[in-house]
C-alpha positions as CSV (number, residue, x, y, z in Angstrom):
1,M,13.6,2.9,-11.8
2,K,17.1,1.5,-11.3
3,Q,16.4,0.5,-7.7
4,I,13.6,-1.9,-8.7
5,T,15.0,-5.0,-10.3
6,Q,13.7,-8.5,-11.1
7,E,16.0,-9.7,-8.4
8,L,14.4,-7.4,-5.8
9,L,10.9,-8.5,-6.9
10,S,11.9,-12.2,-6.7
11,K,12.8,-11.7,-3.0
12,A,9.7,-9.5,-2.2
13,M,6.8,-11.0,-0.1
14,S,3.3,-11.9,-1.1
15,Y,0.5,-10.5,1.0
16,T,0.2,-13.9,2.8
17,E,3.9,-13.9,3.6
18,Y,3.8,-10.3,4.8
19,R,1.0,-11.1,7.1
20,E,2.6,-14.3,8.4
21,M,5.8,-12.3,9.1
22,I,4.0,-9.7,11.1
23,D,2.0,-12.2,13.1
24,Q,5.2,-14.1,13.9
25,L,7.0,-11.0,15.0
26,L,4.2,-10.0,17.3
27,V,4.2,-13.5,18.9
28,E,7.9,-12.6,19.7
29,G,6.9,-9.2,21.1
30,K,8.4,-7.4,18.0
31,T,7.4,-5.4,15.0
32,T,9.1,-4.5,11.7
33,G,11.8,-1.9,11.5
34,P,14.7,-0.8,13.8
35,N,12.5,0.8,16.4
36,Q,11.3,-1.9,18.7
37,S,9.9,0.3,21.5
38,E,6.8,-0.8,23.4
39,S,4.7,1.8,21.6
40,M,5.7,0.6,18.2
41,V,4.9,-3.0,19.1
42,N,1.5,-1.8,20.4
43,Y,0.9,-0.1,17.1
44,G,1.7,-3.4,15.4
45,L,-0.8,-5.2,17.6
46,L,-3.5,-2.6,16.8
47,N,-2.8,-2.9,13.1
48,Q,-3.0,-6.7,13.2
49,K,-6.6,-6.3,14.4
50,R,-7.4,-3.7,11.8
51,M,-6.1,-6.0,9.0
52,K,-7.9,-9.0,10.3
53,K,-11.1,-6.9,10.4
54,W,-10.9,-5.7,6.8
55,E,-9.7,-9.1,5.5
56,K,-12.9,-10.5,7.0
57,I,-15.5,-7.8,6.2
58,G,-14.0,-5.7,3.5
59,K,-15.8,-5.7,0.1
60,I,-14.7,-4.7,-3.4
61,T,-17.4,-2.8,-5.3
62,P,-18.9,-4.4,-8.4
63,E,-17.7,-1.4,-10.5
64,L,-14.1,-1.8,-9.3
65,N,-14.3,-5.5,-9.7
66,E,-15.2,-5.1,-13.4
67,K,-12.5,-2.5,-14.0
68,L,-9.8,-4.8,-12.4
69,L,-10.9,-7.8,-14.6
70,D,-10.4,-5.6,-17.6
71,L,-6.6,-5.5,-17.1
72,K,-5.2,-7.9,-19.6
73,Q,-1.4,-7.2,-19.4
74,P,0.9,-8.4,-16.6
75,I,1.5,-5.7,-14.0
76,T,3.3,-5.7,-10.7
77,W,2.1,-3.8,-7.7
78,L,5.1,-3.3,-5.4
79,V,4.2,-1.9,-1.9
80,L,6.5,-0.3,0.5
81,T,5.2,-0.8,4.0
82,E,5.9,-1.5,7.7
83,G,3.9,-3.5,10.3
84,W,3.6,-0.5,12.7
85,C,2.0,1.8,10.0
86,G,-1.6,2.5,10.7
87,D,-2.4,3.7,7.2
88,A,-1.0,0.5,5.8
89,A,-3.2,-1.6,8.0
90,Q,-6.3,0.2,6.9
91,N,-5.6,0.1,3.2
92,L,-3.5,-3.0,2.3
93,P,-6.2,-5.6,2.9
94,F,-8.3,-3.8,0.2
95,I,-5.4,-3.7,-2.1
96,A,-4.8,-7.4,-1.6
97,K,-8.5,-8.1,-2.3
98,M,-8.1,-6.1,-5.6
99,A,-5.1,-8.0,-6.7
100,E,-6.7,-11.4,-5.9
101,L,-9.4,-10.6,-8.6
102,N,-7.0,-10.6,-11.5
103,E,-4.2,-13.2,-12.2
104,H,-2.3,-10.5,-14.2
105,I,-1.7,-8.5,-11.0
106,D,1.4,-9.6,-9.2
107,L,1.2,-8.0,-5.7
108,K,4.6,-7.8,-3.8
109,F,5.6,-6.3,-0.5
110,I,8.9,-4.9,0.8
111,L,9.7,-3.2,4.1
112,R,10.5,0.5,3.8
113,D,13.3,0.6,6.3
114,E,15.1,-2.3,4.6
115,H,14.8,-0.6,1.2
116,L,15.4,3.1,1.7
117,D,17.0,3.3,-1.7
118,V,13.7,2.3,-3.3
119,M,11.7,4.5,-0.9
120,D,13.7,7.6,-1.7
121,E,12.7,7.3,-5.4
122,F,9.1,7.6,-4.4
123,L,8.9,10.3,-1.7
124,T,5.7,12.1,-0.8
125,G,6.3,15.8,-0.2
126,G,9.9,15.0,0.5
127,G,8.9,12.4,3.2
128,R,9.2,8.6,3.3
129,S,5.5,8.2,3.7
130,I,4.0,4.7,3.6
131,P,2.2,2.7,2.4
132,K,3.4,3.5,-1.1
133,L,2.2,1.3,-4.0
134,I,4.3,1.4,-7.2
135,T,2.7,0.0,-10.3
136,L,5.1,-1.5,-12.9
137,D,4.9,-3.2,-16.2
138,S,5.9,-6.7,-15.2
139,D,8.1,-7.2,-18.3
140,T,10.0,-3.9,-18.6
141,L,9.6,-2.7,-14.9
142,E,8.6,0.6,-16.4
143,V,6.8,2.6,-13.6
144,L,3.2,3.2,-14.6
145,G,2.2,5.2,-11.6
146,T,1.9,5.2,-7.8
147,W,-0.7,5.4,-5.0
148,G,-0.2,6.3,-1.4
149,P,0.3,6.9,1.4
150,R,-3.4,7.3,2.2
151,P,-6.7,8.3,0.5
152,A,-6.8,12.0,-0.6
153,P,-9.1,13.3,2.1
154,M,-6.9,12.0,4.9
155,Q,-3.7,13.1,3.1
156,K,-5.2,16.6,2.8
157,L,-6.0,16.5,6.6
158,A,-2.5,15.4,7.4
159,I,-0.9,18.2,5.3
160,E,-3.2,20.9,6.7
161,N,-2.5,19.8,10.3
162,K,1.2,19.8,9.7
163,I,0.9,23.5,8.9
164,S,-1.7,24.5,11.4
165,K,-0.6,22.1,14.2
166,E,-4.3,22.4,15.4
167,K,-4.4,18.7,16.5
168,T,-1.9,16.7,18.4
169,Y,-0.5,13.6,16.8
170,Q,-2.8,11.5,19.0
171,E,-5.9,13.6,18.1
172,L,-5.1,13.4,14.4
173,N,-4.4,9.7,14.5
174,E,-7.7,9.0,16.3
175,E,-9.6,11.2,13.7
176,M,-8.0,9.3,10.8
177,H,-8.8,5.9,12.1
178,L,-12.4,6.8,12.9
179,W,-12.6,8.0,9.3
180,Y,-11.3,4.7,8.0
181,A,-13.8,2.8,10.1
182,R,-16.7,4.8,8.7
183,D,-15.4,4.9,5.1
184,K,-15.0,1.1,4.8
185,G,-12.5,1.3,1.9
186,M,-14.8,3.2,-0.4
187,T,-12.7,6.3,-1.0
188,L,-9.6,4.1,-1.7
189,Q,-11.6,2.1,-4.2
190,N,-13.0,5.2,-5.9
191,E,-9.4,6.5,-6.3
192,F,-8.4,3.2,-7.9
193,L,-11.3,3.4,-10.3
194,A,-9.8,6.6,-11.6
195,I,-6.1,5.7,-11.7
196,L,-6.4,2.2,-13.1
197,D,-7.4,3.7,-16.5
198,A,-4.3,6.0,-16.5
199,W,-2.0,3.1,-15.6
200,K,-3.6,0.9,-18.3
201,L,-3.2,3.6,-21.0
202,K,0.5,4.2,-20.1
203,Q,1.2,0.4,-20.2
204,Q,-0.5,0.1,-23.6
205,S,1.7,2.9,-24.9
206,L,5.0,1.2,-24.0
207,P,7.2,0.0,-26.8
208,V,6.7,-3.7,-27.5
209,L,9.8,-5.7,-26.5
210,A,11.5,-7.7,-29.2
211,V,11.3,-11.4,-28.6
């Protein structure tokens, strides 16, 4: 994608830098993005607790661990996110744990609202839904695939409720976060078990760059 360049990636944050930025903003009573309302800052505080929880107790399954270690070519996982995003808080700690397992995975973070040109290349149903993980071949920046903004069961629930309007935003939000608490990252990991193979095959099929 034209919007994703080596220059952009060189300026992107590591997971540690992303977390430190969020923590510092919250100390200042702020969150990421242009909307600095009290409710958005409160979402940021809630998400800080969620991330800390999964960073502490989240586990990667042995099966996924093995699959991740089997990746032998340099790949980049570029994540579009924001500190106030609840789905990001529930999923990114697990994605960070995955990337830690293999030195060939370069995990980078950028803020959606500062990079709408990138976001608009990876819309979900026409919307700027986050988190969105974009997998790239590190050498060519060829897009191998994407994941996001949430595990399939929750995405299905969100889409169905958008049509039926059966639940209020607050009711849907509470149901989703209860699901995340019970799921403990398992559905996310099962989805990565399936898509890692597809990404790997696509990367292996890329033309070899002349040295």
